[in-house]
C-alpha positions, -999 to 999 in steps of 0.1 A, spaced: -602 272 -376 -568 259 -388 -561 235 -416 -536 208 -407 -519 189 -435 -488 167 -438 -469 146 -463 -482 161 -495 -452 146 -514 -459 167 -545 -494 153 -551 -507 185 -565 -542 171 -572 -547 162 -536 -532 196 -524 -556 215 -547 -586 195 -534 -576 201 -498 -570 238 -503 -603 242 -521 -622 227 -492 -603 249 -467 -612 280 -487 -649 269 -489 -649 264 -451 -634 299 -446 -600 286 -432 -572 310 -438 -544 295 -416 -527 262 -425 -501 242 -407 -480 219 -428 -461 192 -409 -434 184 -435 -426 166 -467 -438 192 -492 -410 178 -514 -408 204 -542 -410 242 -541 -439 242 -566 -460 224 -540 -452 251 -514 -464 278 -538 -499 263 -538 -504 277 -503 -499 313 -514 -534 325 -504 -531 311 -469 -512 321 -437 -488 291 -435 -468 277 -406 -446 248 -417 -417 226 -408 -394 206 -430 -398 168 -433 -372 142 -438 -379 141 -476 -377 179 -482 -344 181 -500 -345 215 -516 -346 234 -483 -329 266 -495 -354 271 -523 -383 261 -501 -372 286 -475 -367 313 -502 -403 308 -514 -416 307 -478 -399 341 -472 -414 355 -504 -449 346 -492 -441 356 -456 -447 320 -445 -431 306 -413 -411 276 -424 -385 261 -400 -368 230 -389 -387 209 -363 -395 212 -335 -413 245 -339 -432 262 -312 -459 286 -322 -489 303 -306 -522 307 -324 -554 320 -307 -536 320 -274 -529 283 -277 -494 267 -276 -485 244 -304 -456 221 -310 -450 211 -346 -430 180 -354 -425 159 -385 -413 126 -370 -383 105 -361 -377 70 -374 -404 44 -370 -441 49 -362 -435 35 -327 -406 58 -320 -424 89 -334 -455 82 -312 -433 76 -281 -416 110 -286 -449 128 -293 -465 113 -262 -435 123 -241 -438 159 -252 -476 157 -244 -469 145 -209 -449 176 -202 -482 196 -202 -464 225 -219 -485 225 -251 -522 226 -259 -516 209 -292 -488 187 -305 -491 182 -343 -469 158 -362 -467 139 -396 -442 114 -410 -461 82 -402 -487 87 -429 -514 75 -404 -542 95 -388 -537 97 -350 -558 116 -325 -552 113 -288 -555 134 -257 -530 132 -228 -539 154 -199 -549 187 -214 -528 182 -246 -543 172 -279 -521 151 -302 -529 151 -339 -514 135 -370 -537 144 -400 -524 114 -420 -510 117 -455 -524 142 -480 -506 123 -508 -524 90 -504 -493 71 -516 -488 47 -486 -522 40 -472 -544 49 -501 -563 76 -482 -556 113 -488 -565 131 -456 -560 164 -438 -576 179 -407 -595 211 -397 -588 220 -361 -608 244 -340 -582 253 -312 -608 271 -290 -632 241 -289 -605 214 -292 -625 199 -321 -606 180 -348 -623 170 -381 -605 145 -404 -613 151 -441 -606 127 -469 -601 141 -504 
């Protein structure tokens, strides 16, 4: 099981609630799809194995990268390709508008090169399957734009995605 979270935007209360649920569910790997914002938010993930990408609002990249290195997190610019449980993942944040971001994500999915394409940026939950590729945006963990603080738990072996609101 993998926790998938995006757009935390320094809402530490929401991050704490999400991480508590992940711990209770026995999840130890988290993918963060960008817009942590501050380094103190990244530190909250210290007890997890974290794969992350920078978002368009992550300004203090050098310090974020330094903290990621300290905790042995993977934190890179998007797009980032990773493999977990013998499944290929493409991690993206987003590009421009919701429509443009979805168009790009769907184009990657049509390639068939990935089992999962995960993205953030739009602050809206999106689940879709194109061919054998699952697309997931877990929505916004911060709850600032749409009023719902969400993240996902993904079972990559079963292709099961659960959206959780905190």
